[in-house]
C-alpha positions as a Python dict, from the first residue, in 0.01 Angstrom:
ca = {
    (1, 'M'): (0, 0, 0),
    (2, 'P'): (-80, 205, 300),
    (3, 'N'): (-317, 485, 262),
    (4, 'I'): (-132, 823, 274),
    (5, 'K'): (-460, 1020, 369),
    (6, 'Q'): (-523, 788, 670),
    (7, 'E'): (-195, 837, 819),
    (8, 'L'): (-198, 1229, 784),
    (9, 'E'): (-304, 1393, 1112),
    (10, 'K'): (-577, 1616, 1159),
    (11, 'G'): (-538, 2021, 1118),
    (12, 'L'): (-331, 2035, 822),
    (13, 'T'): (-550, 2260, 631),
    (14, 'G'): (-405, 2516, 386),
    (15, 'L'): (-531, 2869, 376),
    (16, 'A'): (-594, 3077, 48),
    (17, 'N'): (-396, 3430, 36),
    (18, 'L'): (-650, 3680, -53),
    (19, 'G'): (-396, 3954, -111),
    (20, 'N'): (-128, 4035, 149),
    (21, 'T'): (-298, 3815, 391),
    (22, 'C'): (-24, 3562, 492),
    (23, 'F'): (33, 3737, 824),
    (24, 'I'): (-330, 3682, 898),
    (25, 'N'): (-302, 3289, 777),
    (26, 'T'): (11, 3245, 991),
    (27, 'C'): (-168, 3375, 1296),
    (28, 'I'): (-476, 3149, 1212),
    (29, 'Q'): (-256, 2847, 1191),
    (30, 'I'): (-93, 2929, 1527),
    (31, 'L'): (-416, 2983, 1722),
    (32, 'S'): (-568, 2674, 1548),
    (33, 'H'): (-292, 2467, 1685),
    (34, 'T'): (-308, 2621, 2029),
    (35, 'H'): (-504, 2343, 2214),
    (36, 'E'): (-562, 2506, 2528),
    (37, 'L'): (-750, 2776, 2362),
    (38, 'N'): (-955, 2517, 2154),
    (39, 'N'): (-1036, 2354, 2496),
    (40, 'V'): (-1188, 2654, 2612),
    (41, 'L'): (-1412, 2720, 2296),
    (42, 'D'): (-1546, 2350, 2311),
    (43, 'S'): (-1638, 2399, 2703),
    (44, 'D'): (-1961, 2477, 2832),
    (45, 'K'): (-1801, 2814, 2955),
    (46, 'Y'): (-1764, 2938, 2617),
    (47, 'E'): (-2135, 2953, 2545),
    (48, 'M'): (-2238, 3048, 2903),
    (49, 'H'): (-2029, 3380, 2891),
    (50, 'L'): (-1995, 3469, 2522),
    (51, 'K'): (-2121, 3849, 2462),
    (52, 'N'): (-2366, 3967, 2205),
    (53, 'S'): (-2073, 4188, 2066),
    (54, 'A'): (-1875, 4275, 1766),
    (55, 'D'): (-1610, 4081, 1960),
    (56, 'G'): (-1870, 3797, 2010),
    (57, 'I'): (-1929, 3776, 1615),
    (58, 'L'): (-1560, 3752, 1576),
    (59, 'I'): (-1504, 3482, 1833),
    (60, 'R'): (-1815, 3292, 1682),
    (61, 'E'): (-1684, 3291, 1310),
    (62, 'W'): (-1310, 3205, 1444),
    (63, 'N'): (-1487, 2906, 1605),
    (64, 'T'): (-1659, 2827, 1275),
    (65, 'L'): (-1337, 2855, 1102),
    (66, 'R'): (-1134, 2646, 1352),
    (67, 'K'): (-1391, 2351, 1339),
    (68, 'L'): (-1355, 2334, 980),
    (69, 'M'): (-979, 2339, 956),
    (70, 'W'): (-979, 2041, 1178),
    (71, 'S'): (-1269, 1855, 1021),
    (72, 'Q'): (-1066, 1792, 726),
    (73, 'N'): (-728, 1854, 534),
    (74, 'C'): (-799, 2093, 258),
    (75, 'V'): (-769, 2433, 124),
    (76, 'I'): (-990, 2699, 256),
    (77, 'E'): (-1051, 3072, 182),
    (78, 'P'): (-1079, 3257, 509),
    (79, 'S'): (-1261, 3536, 351),
    (80, 'R'): (-1556, 3555, 602),
    (81, 'F'): (-1313, 3570, 897),
    (82, 'I'): (-1097, 3820, 736),
    (83, 'Q'): (-1408, 4031, 650),
    (84, 'I'): (-1542, 4025, 1006),
    (85, 'V'): (-1200, 4111, 1151),
    (86, 'Q'): (-1211, 4423, 922),
    (87, 'G'): (-1539, 4518, 1054),
    (88, 'V'): (-1449, 4478, 1421),
    (89, 'A'): (-1101, 4652, 1351),
    (90, 'K'): (-1311, 4939, 1194),
    (91, 'H'): (-1537, 4965, 1487),
    (92, 'K'): (-1240, 4982, 1711),
    (93, 'G'): (-1057, 5246, 1508),
    (94, 'Q'): (-783, 4986, 1447),
    (95, 'E'): (-707, 5124, 1101),
    (96, 'L'): (-419, 4871, 1041),
    (97, 'F'): (-651, 4578, 983),
    (98, 'T'): (-922, 4727, 800),
    (99, 'G'): (-783, 4673, 452),
    (100, 'Y'): (-555, 4434, 277),
    (101, 'S'): (-213, 4592, 320),
    (102, 'Q'): (76, 4370, 495),
    (103, 'N'): (95, 4401, 882),
    (104, 'D'): (284, 4301, 1152),
    (105, 'V'): (169, 3928, 1285),
    (106, 'S'): (224, 4007, 1647),
    (107, 'E'): (24, 4328, 1648),
    (108, 'F'): (-228, 4128, 1470),
    (109, 'L'): (-232, 3848, 1716),
    (110, 'L'): (-267, 4090, 1988),
    (111, 'F'): (-551, 4235, 1866),
    (112, 'V'): (-740, 3914, 1767),
    (113, 'V'): (-669, 3766, 2123),
    (114, 'D'): (-784, 4092, 2287),
    (115, 'C'): (-1097, 4061, 2070),
    (116, 'F'): (-1148, 3699, 2187),
    (117, 'H'): (-1087, 3801, 2588),
    (118, 'N'): (-1332, 4076, 2560),
    (119, 'S'): (-1610, 3855, 2378),
    (120, 'L'): (-1595, 3620, 2701),
    (121, 'S'): (-1500, 3884, 2986),
    (122, 'R'): (-1693, 3941, 3285),
    (123, 'P'): (-1656, 4043, 3660),
    (124, 'V'): (-1524, 3782, 3907),
    (125, 'T'): (-1435, 3819, 4259),
    (126, 'M'): (-1104, 3727, 4375),
    (127, 'N'): (-1021, 3692, 4752),
    (128, 'I'): (-668, 3729, 4890),
    (129, 'K'): (-615, 3548, 5234),
    (130, 'G'): (-326, 3494, 5467),
    (131, 'K'): (-50, 3691, 5622),
    (132, 'S'): (284, 3840, 5507),
    (133, 'K'): (579, 3689, 5621),
    (134, 'T'): (852, 3749, 5348),
    (135, 'G'): (936, 4015, 5078),
    (136, 'T'): (813, 3785, 4827),
    (137, 'D'): (454, 3800, 5031),
    (138, 'D'): (482, 4176, 5033),
    (139, 'L'): (488, 4172, 4663),
    (140, 'A'): (240, 3907, 4638),
    (141, 'V'): (-6, 4141, 4806),
    (142, 'V'): (58, 4402, 4562),
    (143, 'V'): (57, 4176, 4255),
    (144, 'Y'): (-255, 3991, 4369),
    (145, 'N'): (-428, 4343, 4434),
    (146, 'K'): (-373, 4443, 4085),
    (147, 'I'): (-510, 4110, 3963),
    (148, 'K'): (-800, 4135, 4170),
    (149, 'N'): (-883, 4499, 4046),
    (150, 'M'): (-842, 4354, 3682),
    (151, 'Y'): (-1070, 4062, 3742),
    (152, 'A'): (-1345, 4275, 3913),
    (153, 'K'): (-1406, 4443, 3584),
    (154, 'E'): (-1293, 4166, 3340),
    (155, 'Y'): (-1174, 3803, 3358),
    (156, 'S'): (-1165, 3540, 3090),
    (157, 'E'): (-1002, 3229, 3040),
    (158, 'I'): (-833, 3381, 2738),
    (159, 'W'): (-667, 3636, 2957),
    (160, 'N'): (-541, 3372, 3206),
    (161, 'M'): (-397, 3173, 2916),
    (162, 'F'): (-204, 3433, 2725),
    (163, 'Y'): (-118, 3696, 2976),
    (164, 'G'): (124, 3713, 3257),
    (165, 'M'): (258, 3988, 3509),
    (166, 'H'): (584, 4140, 3501),
    (167, 'V'): (719, 4382, 3778),
    (168, 'S'): (897, 4721, 3664),
    (169, 'E'): (1143, 4773, 3922),
    (170, 'L'): (1339, 5085, 4007),
    (171, 'V'): (1663, 4976, 4187),
    (172, 'S'): (1998, 5161, 4318),
    (173, 'I'): (2277, 5181, 4115),
    (174, 'D'): (2461, 4918, 4305),
    (175, 'G'): (2162, 4679, 4249),
    (176, 'Q'): (2145, 4639, 4618),
    (177, 'T'): (1828, 4865, 4718),
    (178, 'I'): (1479, 4816, 4557),
    (179, 'L'): (1312, 5163, 4541),
    (180, 'S'): (983, 5072, 4375),
    (181, 'Q'): (802, 4791, 4212),
    (182, 'T'): (508, 4843, 4008),
    (183, 'P'): (339, 4513, 3853),
    (184, 'E'): (184, 4519, 3518),
    (185, 'P'): (35, 4260, 3281),
    (186, 'F'): (192, 4150, 2952),
    (187, 'F'): (100, 3995, 2653),
    (188, 'N'): (439, 3899, 2469),
    (189, 'I'): (798, 3967, 2540),
    (190, 'S'): (965, 4158, 2267),
    (191, 'L'): (1334, 4114, 2253),
    (192, 'S'): (1640, 4284, 2112),
    (193, 'I'): (1900, 4092, 1951),
    (194, 'P'): (2243, 4125, 2112),
    (195, 'T'): (2496, 4291, 1826),
    (196, 'D'): (2822, 4192, 2011),
    (197, 'L'): (2733, 3808, 1933),
    (198, 'K'): (2736, 3630, 1597),
    (199, 'Q'): (2466, 3385, 1708),
    (200, 'P'): (2329, 3471, 2027),
    (201, 'T'): (2077, 3246, 2216),
    (202, 'L'): (1745, 3304, 2324),
    (203, 'S'): (1892, 3296, 2688),
    (204, 'D'): (2127, 3603, 2574),
    (205, 'C'): (1859, 3806, 2457),
    (206, 'F'): (1663, 3745, 2778),
    (207, 'E'): (1979, 3859, 2982),
    (208, 'N'): (2025, 4166, 2767),
    (209, 'Y'): (1660, 4233, 2814),
    (210, 'V'): (1642, 4205, 3192),
    (211, 'R'): (1961, 4390, 3276),
    (212, 'G'): (1771, 4720, 3234),
    (213, 'E'): (1889, 5057, 3159),
    (214, 'V'): (2034, 5337, 3384),
    (215, 'L'): (1819, 5656, 3419),
    (216, 'S'): (2064, 5940, 3510),
    (217, 'G'): (2080, 6303, 3419),
    (218, 'D'): (1756, 6447, 3312),
    (219, 'N'): (1594, 6101, 3315),
    (220, 'A'): (1715, 6059, 3677),
    (221, 'W'): (1440, 5929, 3924),
    (222, 'Y'): (1299, 6187, 4144),
    (223, 'N'): (1305, 6031, 4517),
    (224, 'E'): (982, 6157, 4702),
    (225, 'K'): (1142, 6096, 5052),
    (226, 'T'): (1483, 6273, 4976),
    (227, 'K'): (1318, 6544, 4742),
    (228, 'E'): (1616, 6476, 4501),
    (229, 'K'): (1695, 6315, 4174),
    (230, 'Q'): (1876, 6001, 4196),
    (231, 'D'): (2046, 5747, 3914),
    (232, 'V'): (1877, 5438, 3934),
    (233, 'I'): (1852, 5129, 3734),
    (234, 'K'): (1523, 5047, 3542),
    (235, 'R'): (1461, 4700, 3484),
    (236, 'I'): (1186, 4426, 3418),
    (237, 'R'): (1125, 4126, 3622),
    (238, 'Y'): (853, 3874, 3631),
    (239, 'W'): (594, 3766, 3876),
    (240, 'G'): (485, 3474, 3669),
    (241, 'F'): (452, 3391, 3286),
    (242, 'P'): (131, 3287, 3123),
    (243, 'N'): (48, 2936, 2991),
    (244, 'I'): (122, 3019, 2640),
    (245, 'L'): (442, 3241, 2623),
    (246, 'C'): (481, 3454, 2310),
    (247, 'I'): (835, 3598, 2241),
    (248, 'D'): (911, 3797, 1933),
    (249, 'F'): (1254, 3932, 1823),
    (250, 'K'): (1310, 4299, 1718),
    (251, 'R'): (1478, 4216, 1382),
    (252, 'I'): (1438, 4597, 1245),
    (253, 'D'): (1705, 4822, 1361),
    (254, 'A'): (1707, 5200, 1399),
    (255, 'T'): (1797, 5246, 1072),
    (256, 'N'): (1498, 5034, 931),
    (257, 'K'): (1725, 4734, 817),
    (258, 'K'): (1624, 4394, 907),
    (259, 'R'): (1881, 4172, 1089),
    (260, 'H'): (1921, 3832, 995),
    (261, 'T'): (2092, 3682, 1283),
    (262, 'I'): (2022, 3325, 1371),
    (263, 'I'): (1931, 3311, 1733),
    (264, 'D'): (1938, 2982, 1877),
    (265, 'F'): (1641, 2879, 2089),
    (266, 'P'): (1521, 2547, 2254),
    (267, 'L'): (1257, 2328, 2107),
    (268, 'D'): (1180, 2174, 2461),
    (269, 'N'): (1248, 2259, 2849),
    (270, 'L'): (1289, 2613, 2826),
    (271, 'S'): (1296, 2708, 3177),
    (272, 'M'): (1215, 3050, 3285),
    (273, 'E'): (1268, 2993, 3655),
    (274, 'K'): (1554, 3252, 3699),
    (275, 'Y'): (1339, 3530, 3581),
    (276, 'V'): (1059, 3453, 3841),
    (277, 'L'): (1000, 3664, 4157),
    (278, 'G'): (683, 3498, 4262),
    (279, 'Y'): (607, 3136, 4389),
    (280, 'N'): (643, 2814, 4230),
    (281, 'A'): (933, 2935, 3985),
    (282, 'K'): (1033, 2593, 3887),
    (283, 'S'): (699, 2512, 3749),
    (284, 'Y'): (748, 2759, 3436),
    (285, 'V'): (906, 2504, 3213),
    (286, 'Y'): (802, 2515, 2831),
    (287, 'E'): (805, 2356, 2503),
    (288, 'L'): (777, 2521, 2160),
    (289, 'Y'): (469, 2455, 1946),
    (290, 'G'): (488, 2710, 1684),
    (291, 'V'): (730, 2952, 1498),
    (292, 'C'): (647, 3252, 1287),
    (293, 'N'): (863, 3330, 1014),
    (294, 'H'): (947, 3616, 819),
    (295, 'H'): (1103, 3612, 482),
    (296, 'G'): (1207, 3945, 304),
    (297, 'S'): (1290, 4302, 433),
    (298, 'A'): (1176, 4588, 643),
    (299, 'L'): (988, 4707, 349),
    (300, 'G'): (781, 4416, 286),
    (301, 'G'): (797, 4015, 271),
    (302, 'H'): (630, 3709, 345),
    (303, 'Y'): (524, 3513, 661),
    (304, 'T'): (499, 3130, 703),
    (305, 'A'): (482, 2912, 1013),
    (306, 'F'): (636, 2602, 1147),
    (307, 'I'): (385, 2434, 1391),
    (308, 'K'): (439, 2107, 1587),
    (309, 'G'): (151, 1861, 1526),
    (310, 'K'): (-22, 1663, 1786),
    (311, 'T'): (185, 1358, 1681),
    (312, 'G'): (500, 1521, 1748),
    (313, 'K'): (584, 1598, 1369),
    (314, 'W'): (691, 1947, 1249),
    (315, 'Y'): (524, 2097, 971),
    (316, 'E'): (561, 2419, 748),
    (317, 'F'): (249, 2616, 679),
    (318, 'N'): (279, 2848, 373),
    (319, 'D'): (-59, 2957, 301),
    (320, 'T'): (-222, 2662, 73),
    (321, 'R'): (109, 2485, 95),
    (322, 'I'): (184, 2244, 414),
    (323, 'T'): (503, 2036, 410),
    (324, 'M'): (632, 1803, 698),
    (325, 'L'): (974, 1897, 794),
    (326, 'S'): (1226, 1644, 757),
    (327, 'S'): (1429, 1759, 1047),
    (328, 'D'): (1401, 1972, 1339),
    (329, 'E'): (1733, 2146, 1255),
    (330, 'H'): (1532, 2358, 1025),
    (331, 'I'): (1321, 2526, 1285),
    (332, 'V'): (1613, 2738, 1417),
    (333, 'S'): (1671, 2998, 1125),
    (334, 'P'): (1732, 3346, 1050),
    (335, 'T'): (1387, 3398, 958),
    (336, 'A'): (1224, 3309, 1284),
    (337, 'Y'): (1037, 3604, 1424),
    (338, 'C'): (772, 3509, 1656),
    (339, 'L'): (804, 3188, 1919),
    (340, 'F'): (521, 3030, 2065),
    (341, 'Y'): (589, 2798, 2380),
    (342, 'R'): (316, 2633, 2599),
    (343, 'K'): (390, 2563, 2948),
    (344, 'K'): (450, 2193, 3005),
    (345, 'S'): (246, 2121, 3310),
    (346, 'N'): (-66, 2217, 3109),
    (347, 'V'): (-9, 2000, 2812),
}
């Protein structure tokens, strides 16, 4: 008979729930299977640039936990990591993560990734060369100068991995004239769920998001050239997406009720080309490697994760319990809350 233990892939380690810590466990599992992050932490640059700070202590403990999780398939109590998270959160004034109350997994992920970035950040000089010949080149100068100024203060491989650049645009009501373009970094994309569709797709959610909103009346835009208020459309476009693309759905509506709508999203070959203003738009093709699920209501619930292993098999991570999915069909469900895609050219 075959040895079942030998056939199991690594990284299938359960995590004990220490009291409302399922959102932390889910985040830990997603991050531990973000192989691009693992590669950075296993590189010489990690030790070379690691700071002696609260953020540095956190990423050191994360690295210890991560290596333990990949050394053998067992059940671990991540108590030390959680204690350090609570200490760093208190130090930063982030009261949400100082205790054992249930919290939002996407907010916690942002907090942790930001700490990782701070622990490795350092000033880097970026040179911009070439002459502008097209409108795209003109925007590139603005975007690259924004990035240059950020890198001059704090660059890290973490930032480069998880953050992209979007462009906030103001355009005329007829959509023909771009009045202003402001680039800003982004970590994740939060998408509203269309109310007029029974089973919307991820593409439907994106189209709804990039359509933008009309600013009129008291909210109209003040045109410095004409010295008058002007009705405009405010919308988001993207210069480029990160190597790790995080998307979450706004399932809680204005009345604090949770929407259980099934949103159809691709497990592979998600193309973001049509939303890209920058160069190499065709390169932004992604594969899904993780889904964070929320079970319950707006008032409380439980987090689990679906994660794609290195062998291509999908597993459900539910605190200490890990189960191989019998079919990929289970991945798209009404509990899907956060999606994690990796750029295919980086696999």
